[in-house]
Each structure stands twice: as structure tokens, then as C-alpha cells.
C-alpha positions as YAML, in Angstrom:
chain: A
units: angstrom
residues:
- id: 1
  name: MET
  ca: [12.95, -29.44, -2.67]
- id: 2
  name: PRO
  ca: [14.86, -29.98, 0.58]
- id: 3
  name: GLY
  ca: [13.50, -28.08, 3.60]
- id: 4
  name: ASN
  ca: [16.63, -25.94, 3.86]
- id: 5
  name: HIS
  ca: [16.45, -24.68, 0.28]
- id: 6
  name: PRO
  ca: [15.72, -20.93, -0.14]
- id: 7
  name: TYR
  ca: [12.79, -21.76, -2.39]
- id: 8
  name: THR
  ca: [10.96, -23.35, 0.56]
- id: 9
  name: ARG
  ca: [10.96, -20.11, 2.60]
- id: 10
  name: VAL
  ca: [9.27, -16.72, 2.28]
- id: 11
  name: PHE
  ca: [10.04, -13.59, 4.33]
- id: 12
  name: VAL
  ca: [6.76, -11.85, 5.22]
- id: 13
  name: TYR
  ca: [6.17, -8.46, 6.80]
- id: 14
  name: GLY
  ca: [2.41, -7.82, 6.73]
- id: 15
  name: SER
  ca: [-0.83, -9.76, 6.90]
- id: 16
  name: LEU
  ca: [0.89, -13.12, 6.40]
- id: 17
  name: LEU
  ca: [2.32, -12.82, 9.92]
- id: 18
  name: ASP
  ca: [-1.21, -13.59, 11.16]
- id: 19
  name: ARG
  ca: [-1.68, -17.30, 11.84]
- id: 20
  name: LYS
  ca: [-5.42, -17.14, 11.12]
- id: 21
  name: ARG
  ca: [-4.63, -15.69, 7.68]
- id: 22
  name: GLN
  ca: [-2.10, -18.47, 7.08]
- id: 23
  name: ARG
  ca: [-4.76, -21.10, 7.85]
- id: 24
  name: GLU
  ca: [-7.18, -19.41, 5.44]
- id: 25
  name: ILE
  ca: [-4.62, -19.37, 2.62]
- id: 26
  name: VAL
  ca: [-2.65, -22.62, 2.95]
- id: 27
  name: GLY
  ca: [-4.89, -24.62, 5.28]
- id: 28
  name: ARG
  ca: [-2.54, -24.72, 8.25]
- id: 29
  name: GLU
  ca: [-0.39, -22.56, 10.52]
- id: 30
  name: LEU
  ca: [3.14, -22.28, 9.21]
- id: 31
  name: ARG
  ca: [6.38, -22.49, 11.14]
- id: 32
  name: MET
  ca: [7.82, -18.97, 11.46]
- id: 33
  name: LEU
  ca: [11.27, -17.68, 12.30]
- id: 34
  name: PRO
  ca: [11.54, -13.99, 13.29]
- id: 35
  name: ALA
  ca: [13.83, -12.08, 10.94]
- id: 36
  name: THR
  ca: [14.61, -8.64, 9.54]
- id: 37
  name: LEU
  ca: [15.24, -7.37, 6.03]
- id: 38
  name: PRO
  ca: [17.88, -4.62, 6.01]
- id: 39
  name: ALA
  ca: [17.70, -1.67, 3.61]
- id: 40
  name: PHE
  ca: [13.92, -1.81, 3.17]
- id: 41
  name: GLU
  ca: [11.22, 0.35, 4.73]
- id: 42
  name: LEU
  ca: [7.72, -0.92, 5.53]
- id: 43
  name: ARG
  ca: [4.84, 1.11, 4.13]
- id: 44
  name: ARG
  ca: [1.13, 0.64, 3.88]
- id: 45
  name: ALA
  ca: [-1.47, 1.89, 1.44]
- id: 46
  name: ARG
  ca: [-4.30, -0.54, 0.84]
- id: 47
  name: TYR
  ca: [-1.77, -3.34, 1.51]
- id: 48
  name: PHE
  ca: [1.59, -3.58, 3.23]
- id: 49
  name: TYR
  ca: [4.63, -3.16, 0.98]
- id: 50
  name: ILE
  ca: [8.33, -2.36, 1.25]
- id: 51
  name: ILE
  ca: [10.56, 0.11, -0.56]
- id: 52
  name: ALA
  ca: [14.33, 0.38, -0.74]
- id: 53
  name: ASN
  ca: [15.79, 2.62, 1.97]
- id: 54
  name: PRO
  ca: [19.46, 2.06, 2.93]
- id: 55
  name: THR
  ca: [18.91, 3.21, 6.53]
- id: 56
  name: ALA
  ca: [15.76, 1.20, 7.24]
- id: 57
  name: VAL
  ca: [15.10, -2.32, 8.50]
- id: 58
  name: THR
  ca: [11.84, -4.21, 8.05]
- id: 59
  name: LYS
  ca: [10.81, -6.61, 10.81]
- id: 60
  name: GLY
  ca: [8.95, -9.74, 9.89]
- id: 61
  name: ALA
  ca: [9.27, -13.52, 9.84]
- id: 62
  name: ILE
  ca: [10.31, -16.31, 7.54]
- id: 63
  name: LEU
  ca: [7.58, -18.80, 6.68]
- id: 64
  name: MET
  ca: [9.40, -22.13, 6.72]
- id: 65
  name: ASP
  ca: [9.05, -25.53, 5.02]
- id: 66
  name: LEU
  ca: [6.78, -24.43, 2.20]
- id: 67
  name: ASN
  ca: [5.92, -26.67, -0.72]
- id: 68
  name: SER
  ca: [4.93, -25.75, -4.27]
- id: 69
  name: ARG
  ca: [1.21, -25.85, -3.39]
- id: 70
  name: ASP
  ca: [1.81, -23.42, -0.50]
- id: 71
  name: LEU
  ca: [3.77, -21.07, -2.76]
- id: 72
  name: ASP
  ca: [1.03, -21.16, -5.40]
- id: 73
  name: ALA
  ca: [-1.59, -20.30, -2.76]
- id: 74
  name: LEU
  ca: [0.57, -17.47, -1.36]
- id: 75
  name: ASP
  ca: [1.19, -16.11, -4.87]
- id: 76
  name: ARG
  ca: [-2.56, -16.02, -5.55]
- id: 77
  name: TYR
  ca: [-3.19, -14.27, -2.23]
- id: 78
  name: GLU
  ca: [-0.46, -11.70, -2.94]
- id: 79
  name: GLY
  ca: [-1.74, -10.97, -6.44]
- id: 80
  name: VAL
  ca: [1.40, -12.12, -8.29]
- id: 81
  name: PRO
  ca: [2.32, -10.72, -10.83]
- id: 82
  name: ASP
  ca: [-0.02, -7.70, -10.74]
- id: 83
  name: LEU
  ca: [0.56, -6.42, -7.20]
- id: 84
  name: TYR
  ca: [3.73, -8.24, -6.12]
- id: 85
  name: THR
  ca: [6.55, -10.32, -7.53]
- id: 86
  name: ARG
  ca: [8.48, -12.94, -5.62]
- id: 87
  name: GLN
  ca: [12.22, -12.17, -5.41]
- id: 88
  name: LEU
  ca: [15.11, -13.76, -3.51]
- id: 89
  name: VAL
  ca: [16.46, -11.72, -0.59]
- id: 90
  name: THR
  ca: [18.82, -12.29, 2.32]
- id: 91
  name: VAL
  ca: [17.32, -11.68, 5.75]
- id: 92
  name: HIS
  ca: [18.90, -11.61, 9.19]
- id: 93
  name: THR
  ca: [17.82, -13.66, 12.20]
- id: 94
  name: ALA
  ca: [18.13, -12.84, 15.90]
- id: 95
  name: ALA
  ca: [21.15, -15.14, 16.15]
- id: 96
  name: ASN
  ca: [22.90, -12.98, 13.52]
- id: 97
  name: GLY
  ca: [22.34, -15.64, 10.90]
- id: 98
  name: ARG
  ca: [21.70, -14.80, 7.27]
- id: 99
  name: ILE
  ca: [19.06, -16.75, 5.40]
- id: 100
  name: ASP
  ca: [18.15, -16.59, 1.72]
- id: 101
  name: CYS
  ca: [14.44, -16.76, 0.98]
- id: 102
  name: TRP
  ca: [11.68, -15.39, -1.20]
- id: 103
  name: CYS
  ca: [10.05, -12.05, -0.44]
- id: 104
  name: TYR
  ca: [7.02, -10.39, -2.02]
- id: 105
  name: MET
  ca: [8.13, -7.14, -3.60]
- id: 106
  name: PRO
  ca: [5.54, -4.60, -4.74]
- id: 107
  name: THR
  ca: [4.95, -3.69, -8.34]
- id: 108
  name: ALA
  ca: [3.98, -0.32, -9.76]
- id: 109
  name: GLY
  ca: [0.44, -1.73, -9.87]
- id: 110
  name: LEU
  ca: [0.41, -1.62, -6.08]
- id: 111
  name: THR
  ca: [2.43, 1.51, -5.33]
- id: 112
  name: GLY
  ca: [1.91, 3.63, -8.42]
- id: 113
  name: ARG
  ca: [5.73, 3.99, -8.63]
- id: 114
  name: ARG
  ca: [8.09, 2.66, -11.22]
- id: 115
  name: ALA
  ca: [9.51, -0.71, -10.15]
- id: 116
  name: SER
  ca: [13.09, 0.60, -9.94]
- id: 117
  name: MET
  ca: [11.97, 3.18, -7.37]
- id: 118
  name: VAL
  ca: [10.28, 0.49, -5.29]
- id: 119
  name: VAL
  ca: [12.78, -2.33, -5.06]
- id: 120
  name: GLY
  ca: [15.98, -0.38, -5.52]
- id: 121
  name: SER
  ca: [17.10, -2.09, -8.70]
...
């Protein structure tokens, strides 16, 4: 996969912003680009998660230049498919750019809500 492909990037908004956590999961610090996800609100129960809210914006960062091994490790850490699923989203950067990338969306197993209430589908 080329480095500029959306499948090589993940928007994160919780514990994966921590470089120490990144090293524990993928074995190295990852390149990050600050970004925001419009129309989603950050919440926290046992873990961070986001829910659809048309007036909200979630701050976070894009983890860049990921390979399939990195994505597998991140998926295991995030509890895919029980707690989160990976879905494509479009995030905004400080330079008003729009970037497509993966994002971990919560499941009803994490929030106790039906999926359509969580991700706005």
C-alpha cells in the first residue's frame, strides 16, 4: 500500500495519542498529524469512544504510514470487532486539508447502545 493511501492511516482520539502506548502496541512511535473529526463527540466510560453529534468536533491525530502488521496490532488493542470496528472517515487538518483514514468506532459492546445510535448510520 502506498504511504498516502487511506488504509495506511488511522485517526485516533484517546489512549493511542500517547507515544508510550504506541511503542507498547506496535513497537515504535508513530508519525502523527493533528486533526479533527467533525460531527462526533468524545466520550469516556471505561475507554474513550465517539458518538455522532452534528454540532461537535473531536480533536485527535492521524497515525501515519501504518502497515498491515501495525493495523493488526492496533485492531487487537482496540478489541475489534467486539468493542470497536474500523471505519473510513474524513478528518480535517490545521491547514484546512481533508484526509480520508480509518477510525475506531465503538460497538454496542462498548457503549451499551445500538450501533446506529453510536455512529450515526
